[in-house]
C-alpha positions as CSV (number, residue, x, y, z in Angstrom):
1,M,-2.7,-14.3,-9.1
2,I,0.2,-11.9,-8.1
3,K,2.0,-9.8,-10.8
4,Q,4.3,-6.8,-10.6
5,G,2.6,-3.5,-11.2
6,T,3.6,-1.2,-14.0
7,K,2.8,2.1,-15.3
8,K,0.1,0.4,-17.6
9,D,-1.8,-0.7,-14.3
10,I,-2.1,2.9,-12.9
11,I,-5.6,3.4,-14.0
12,D,-6.8,0.2,-12.4
13,M,-4.9,1.1,-9.4
14,V,-6.8,4.4,-9.2
15,I,-10.0,2.8,-9.6
16,C,-9.2,0.6,-6.8
17,A,-8.2,3.4,-4.8
18,K,-11.4,5.2,-5.5
19,E,-13.5,2.1,-4.4
20,F,-11.5,1.9,-1.2
21,E,-12.1,5.6,-0.6
22,K,-15.9,5.2,-0.9
23,E,-16.2,2.2,1.3
24,S,-13.7,3.3,4.1
25,G,-14.4,7.1,4.3
26,V,-10.9,7.5,5.6
27,F,-9.7,9.8,2.9
28,K,-12.4,12.4,3.9
29,K,-10.0,13.7,6.7
30,T,-7.4,14.5,4.1
31,G,-9.5,16.0,1.2
32,G,-10.2,12.7,-0.7
33,I,-8.3,10.9,-3.4
34,D,-7.9,13.5,-6.3
35,V,-7.8,11.1,-9.4
36,D,-5.5,13.5,-11.6
37,Y,-3.1,14.1,-8.6
38,F,-3.0,10.5,-7.6
39,T,-2.5,9.2,-11.2
40,T,0.4,11.9,-11.9
41,L,2.0,10.8,-8.5
42,L,1.9,7.1,-9.3
43,N,3.5,8.0,-12.9
44,T,6.3,10.1,-11.2
45,L,7.1,7.4,-8.7
46,F,7.3,4.7,-11.3
47,D,9.5,6.9,-13.6
48,N,11.9,7.6,-10.6
49,N,12.0,4.0,-9.6
50,I,10.6,4.7,-6.3
51,L,7.2,2.9,-6.4
52,K,7.3,-0.9,-5.9
53,C,4.0,-2.3,-6.5
54,W,2.4,-5.9,-6.6
55,L,-1.2,-6.5,-7.6
56,I,-3.8,-9.1,-7.3
57,T,-5.4,-10.2,-10.5
58,K,-8.5,-12.2,-11.1
59,D,-9.7,-13.0,-14.6
60,D,-7.1,-10.4,-15.9
61,M,-8.7,-7.7,-13.5
62,I,-6.8,-6.0,-10.9
63,V,-8.9,-6.4,-7.7
64,G,-6.1,-5.3,-5.1
65,G,-2.6,-4.3,-4.6
66,I,0.1,-3.1,-2.5
67,G,2.3,-0.1,-3.2
68,L,5.6,0.9,-1.3
69,L,8.1,3.5,-1.6
70,E,11.6,2.4,-1.7
71,V,13.6,5.3,-0.1
72,E,16.3,6.0,2.2
73,D,15.1,6.6,5.9
74,L,15.1,10.3,6.5
75,F,17.2,10.1,9.8
76,S,19.6,6.9,9.2
77,G,19.8,6.9,5.4
78,I,19.1,3.2,5.6
79,K,17.0,1.6,2.7
80,C,13.4,1.0,3.7
81,L,9.9,0.5,2.1
82,N,7.3,2.6,3.3
83,E,3.8,1.8,2.6
84,L,1.8,4.0,0.2
85,F,-1.3,1.9,-0.3
86,W,-2.7,-1.4,0.3
87,F,-6.0,-1.4,-1.4
88,V,-8.0,-4.6,-1.9
89,K,-11.7,-4.8,-3.1
90,K,-14.0,-5.9,-0.4
91,E,-15.0,-9.2,-1.8
92,Y,-11.2,-10.3,-1.9
93,R,-10.2,-9.3,1.4
94,G,-9.2,-12.2,3.7
95,S,-8.1,-14.3,0.7
96,I,-4.9,-16.4,0.6
97,E,-4.0,-13.9,-2.3
98,N,-3.4,-11.1,0.2
99,I,-1.0,-13.3,2.2
100,R,0.9,-14.1,-1.1
101,L,0.8,-10.2,-1.8
102,F,2.4,-9.7,1.6
103,K,4.9,-12.4,1.1
104,K,6.0,-11.0,-2.4
105,M,6.6,-7.5,-0.8
106,E,8.7,-9.2,2.1
107,T,10.7,-11.4,-0.5
108,Y,11.5,-8.3,-2.6
109,A,12.8,-6.6,0.5
110,K,15.0,-9.4,1.4
111,N,16.4,-9.6,-2.2
112,N,17.0,-6.1,-2.4
113,D,18.8,-5.0,0.6
114,V,15.9,-3.3,2.2
115,K,16.6,-3.2,5.9
116,Y,13.2,-2.1,7.2
117,I,9.6,-2.1,6.1
118,Q,7.0,0.2,7.5
119,M,3.3,-0.6,7.1
120,I,0.3,1.3,8.4
121,H,-3.2,0.4,9.3
122,L,-6.1,2.6,9.3
123,P,-8.0,2.8,12.7
124,D,-11.5,2.5,11.2
125,L,-10.8,-0.7,9.0
126,K,-10.2,-4.1,10.9
127,E,-7.6,-2.6,13.0
128,V,-7.4,-5.6,15.3
129,K,-7.0,-8.1,12.4
130,L,-4.6,-6.1,10.5
131,E,-2.5,-5.6,13.7
132,K,-2.4,-9.3,14.5
133,L,-1.1,-9.9,11.1
134,Y,1.7,-7.5,11.5
135,I,2.7,-8.7,14.8
136,K,2.5,-12.4,13.6
137,K,4.7,-11.5,10.7
138,G,7.2,-9.8,13.3
139,Y,6.5,-6.1,12.8
140,S,6.3,-4.0,16.0
141,L,4.6,-0.6,16.7
142,L,6.9,2.4,15.6
143,Q,4.4,5.3,16.0
144,K,0.8,6.7,15.9
145,C,-0.1,9.6,13.7
146,Y,-2.7,12.3,14.3
147,I,-4.3,14.5,12.2
148,K,-6.1,17.9,12.6
149,E,-7.5,20.1,10.0
150,V,-6.1,23.6,10.2
151,R,-8.8,26.5,9.8
């Protein structure tokens, strides 16, 4: 089942994020997910009505979710949604619920005068499969991002 995320769900969202972090190893490049910091950030984003979030639930347990920042583009001022996270427990990836989650996010955008949605994909995790989904749904590559630790 898909539901709108709220502040009450933050702890479960952080748990999903930490599980994803362990599995992917992707956050090693940026210092990992700091639970206190991420929790505070999500609270602040909800308080300021910036975080738009939908969750997948199974037996009243959150097994995944997508969170986007509803902001104005830095260069044009046009309203857009920028992906903050898309965490789904491994055993629930590839399920129809993920497509429903994606559709819920796109429907929100259409109904709330959002002009653009910016999604990311992490190169270490099913890059080709996710890229095919984005292309099928009408998304196009905007940019690539590189990271280097400064020492």
